[in-house]
Structure formats: C-alpha cells, structure tokens
ZAFIZA-250380 format. One line per field, with one value per residue (C-alpha): x, y, z; residue number from 1; residue in one letter; chain. Coordinates in nm, 3 decimals, m for minus. Each point is the difference from the previous one (the first is absolute). Example, Ala and Ser with C-alpha at 12.3 -4.5 7.8 and 13.67 -1.06 7.14 Angstrom:
X: 1.230_0.137 $
Y: m0.450_0.344 $
Z: 0.780_m0.066 $
pos: 1_2 $
code: A_S $
unit: A_A $
END
This chain:
X: m1.787_0.115_m0.212_0.076_m0.314_m0.087_m0.187_0.066_0.156_m0.179_0.207_m0.262_m0.011_0.374_m0.085_m0.303_0.270_0.176_m0.273_0.194_m0.009_0.332_0.140_0.112_0.138_m0.148_0.169_m0.150_0.239_m0.198_0.238_m0.179_0.119_0.153_0.051_0.392_0.114_0.305_0.144_m0.269_m0.285_m0.217_m0.153_m0.388_m0.062_0.175_m0.105_0.055_0.020_0.070_0.095_m0.275_0.112_0.350_m0.100_m0.196_0.291_0.232_m0.192_m0.031_0.379_0.011_m0.286_0.224_0.293_m0.175_m0.138_0.326_0.189_m0.292_m0.196_m0.394_m0.161_m0.286_0.053_m0.202_0.169_m0.243_0.139_m0.192_0.043_m0.114_0.021_0.042_m0.017_0.215_m0.097_m0.184_0.129_0.174_0.120_m0.106_0.201_m0.154_0.177_m0.128_0.243_m0.016_0.234_0.059_0.358_m0.058_m0.289_0.207_0.298_m0.197_m0.209_0.335_0.150_m0.337_m0.033_0.369_m0.043_m0.294_0.183_0.302_m0.110_m0.367_m0.078_m0.204_0.085_m0.070_0.004_m0.010_m0.267_0.079_m0.215_0.077_0.264_0.001_0.067_0.347_m0.032_0.176_m0.008_0.145_0.208_m0.155_0.155_0.290_m0.087_m0.294_m0.316_m0.132_0.153_0.315_0.108_0.272_m0.033_m0.159_0.140_m0.165_m0.090_m0.146_m0.384_m0.166_m0.060_m0.323_m0.301 $
Y: m0.551_0.179_0.126_0.138_m0.014_0.021_m0.319_m0.374_m0.099_m0.290_m0.225_m0.082_0.355_m0.006_m0.352_0.125_0.233_m0.314_m0.175_m0.051_m0.370_0.064_m0.025_m0.336_0.080_0.281_0.049_0.188_0.155_0.101_0.212_m0.012_0.207_m0.201_0.058_0.023_m0.060_0.240_0.121_0.298_m0.195_m0.182_0.177_0.017_0.200_0.198_0.305_0.087_0.334_0.043_0.262_m0.135_0.218_m0.096_m0.380_m0.006_0.106_m0.257_m0.264_0.054_m0.009_m0.326_m0.135_0.110_m0.180_m0.328_0.011_0.041_m0.257_m0.277_0.087_0.069_m0.006_0.082_0.200_0.104_0.177_0.093_0.190_0.112_0.311_0.090_m0.236_m0.366_m0.230_m0.312_m0.289_0.209_0.041_0.325_m0.098_m0.201_m0.053_m0.218_m0.109_m0.183_m0.095_m0.307_m0.214_m0.057_0.098_0.339_0.070_m0.088_0.216_0.291_m0.015_0.000_0.301_0.202_m0.079_0.073_0.330_0.104_m0.014_0.186_0.244_0.095_0.294_m0.195_0.059_m0.223_0.098_m0.284_m0.013_m0.165_m0.004_0.223_0.171_0.320_m0.102_m0.052_0.109_m0.263_0.204_m0.072_0.287_0.147_m0.080_0.197_0.325_0.012_0.146_0.124_0.307_m0.050_0.001_m0.235_m0.368_m0.001_m0.210_m0.306_0.210_0.306_0.066_m0.083_0.235_0.230_m0.115 $
Z: m0.636_0.315_0.305_0.350_0.211_0.344_0.117_m0.034_m0.325_m0.240_m0.185_m0.200_m0.146_m0.096_m0.195_m0.154_m0.183_m0.141_m0.204_m0.286_m0.117_m0.146_0.382_0.066_0.326_0.245_0.320_0.296_0.311_0.285_0.271_0.355_0.290_0.238_0.392_m0.047_0.379_0.104_0.328_m0.071_0.016_m0.252_m0.324_0.061_m0.350_m0.279_m0.090_m0.387_m0.197_m0.350_m0.252_m0.247_m0.335_0.034_0.138_m0.358_m0.207_0.205_m0.049_m0.380_m0.001_0.148_m0.209_m0.320_0.134_0.095_m0.356_m0.159_0.197_m0.006_m0.291_m0.013_0.331_0.198_0.310_0.306_0.285_0.286_0.330_0.319_0.132_0.386_0.276_m0.049_0.296_0.055_m0.239_m0.270_m0.377_m0.057_m0.358_m0.299_m0.282_m0.299_m0.329_m0.273_m0.265_m0.267_0.196_0.384_m0.005_m0.122_0.232_0.304_m0.126_m0.069_0.329_0.192_m0.205_0.066_0.352_0.063_m0.211_0.212_0.324_m0.145_m0.193_0.023_0.260_0.236_0.364_0.278_0.399_0.274_0.231_0.336_0.298_0.257_m0.182_m0.272_m0.344_m0.174_m0.339_m0.270_m0.312_m0.335_m0.180_m0.313_m0.301_m0.194_m0.090_0.308_m0.031_m0.368_m0.045_0.129_0.364_0.185_0.071_0.395_0.272_0.143_0.298_m0.188_m0.009_m0.336_m0.236_m0.007_m0.168 $
pos: 1_2_3_4_5_6_7_8_9_10_11_12_13_14_15_16_17_18_19_20_21_22_23_24_25_26_27_28_29_30_31_32_33_34_35_36_37_38_39_40_41_42_43_44_45_46_47_48_49_50_51_52_53_54_55_56_57_58_59_60_61_62_63_64_65_66_67_68_69_70_71_72_73_74_75_76_77_78_79_80_81_82_83_84_85_86_87_88_89_90_91_92_93_94_95_96_97_98_99_100_101_102_103_104_105_106_107_108_109_110_111_112_113_114_115_116_117_118_119_120_121_122_123_124_125_126_127_128_129_130_131_132_133_134_135_136_137_138_139_140_141_142_143_144_145_146_147_148_149_150_151_152_153_154_155_156_157_158_159 $
code: X_X_X_X_X_X_X_X_X_X_X_X_X_X_X_X_X_X_X_X_X_X_X_X_X_X_X_X_X_X_X_X_X_X_X_X_X_X_X_X_X_X_X_X_X_X_X_X_X_X_X_X_X_X_X_X_X_X_X_X_X_X_X_X_X_X_X_X_X_X_X_X_X_X_X_X_X_X_X_X_X_X_X_X_X_X_X_X_X_X_X_X_X_X_X_X_X_X_X_X_X_X_X_X_X_X_X_X_X_X_X_X_X_X_X_X_X_X_X_X_X_X_X_X_X_X_X_X_X_X_X_X_X_X_X_X_X_X_X_X_X_X_X_X_X_X_X_X_X_X_X_X_X_X_X_X_X_X_X $
unit: A_A_A_A_A_A_A_A_A_A_A_A_A_A_A_A_A_A_A_A_A_A_A_A_A_A_A_A_A_A_A_A_A_A_A_A_A_A_A_A_A_A_A_A_A_A_A_A_A_A_A_A_A_A_A_A_A_A_A_A_A_A_A_A_A_A_A_A_A_A_A_A_A_A_A_A_A_A_A_A_A_A_A_A_A_A_A_A_A_A_A_A_A_A_A_A_A_A_A_A_A_A_A_A_A_A_A_A_A_A_A_A_A_A_A_A_A_A_A_A_A_A_A_A_A_A_A_A_A_A_A_A_A_A_A_A_A_A_A_A_A_A_A_A_A_A_A_A_A_A_A_A_A_A_A_A_A_A_A $
END
C-alpha cells in the first residue's frame, strides 16, 4: 500500500493494511517535521510536492527489494503533500513480518529508499524568509519517457 495525501496521516490506516496473523512483528516509523534551527532561522513548516506516477513506480521497486531481502512482508507507506507544520507527521512507514528482525530491517530499507529514490520534494518554510527548496533528484533516467537526471535545485517535473 502506498498513498500520497494532503492533510494529516493516520498510522492506524497503515496498520489496517497489516492485519495478517502471520505478522509476528510490526514496525511503524513516523517521520515528523522538526524546527531544525540554523543560522537561517527555524523551520516553521515543510511544503511537499510529488510526482505521483513515478513515486508509485519507485515505491513498487522498493517493496520488491524489501520482500526479496527479508521474505514475506506487509508494507504500507503514506506520505503527505502540501504544507506540513512543525510537529506533524509527514511520512508513515509500516512493515509486518513473521519476525521482528525482518520487520525492523525492512522498515529501515524502505524509509531510506523513500528518502533516496522517490520523487518527493520538500521546501523549507521559515518565518520572515522566502522558501528555500531542498529537493531530491529524480532516479537515473528521470521522468518516464527518458530525460536527464534533474539537479537538487531544479523544479519538479510537470504534473
């Protein structure tokens, strides 16, 4: 299960996708927006944008890799789009596995993969300052149909 959504995320929705009695271990990771103080000032929120079609494709690849490495798994990944204020959850990764070790390892693999490869971009919002983009690159090959790898400061692909 993978879902991009505006508005608050529900860890219960992710857990609902992991109802199999064969899952002896279930791990839920919640990523929250933090104020991240720096010389530029504190972060008040993050604005998230995504390329949904490619995001689904990349998450599918990550799920396949997690299952190949860690055996049978239940996986739910939820990610917010739009403005997410400090303290609110921006991502939920939930993994069910027969044993806790595999659930923890797969959850880490998936969260690291989402950060690294899924086309979701964030822009820091700081009071009294213009937004500063912090964008991840598209995976090799870029957008469907070819194209080059975009730099961290490039605009997101058209919707």
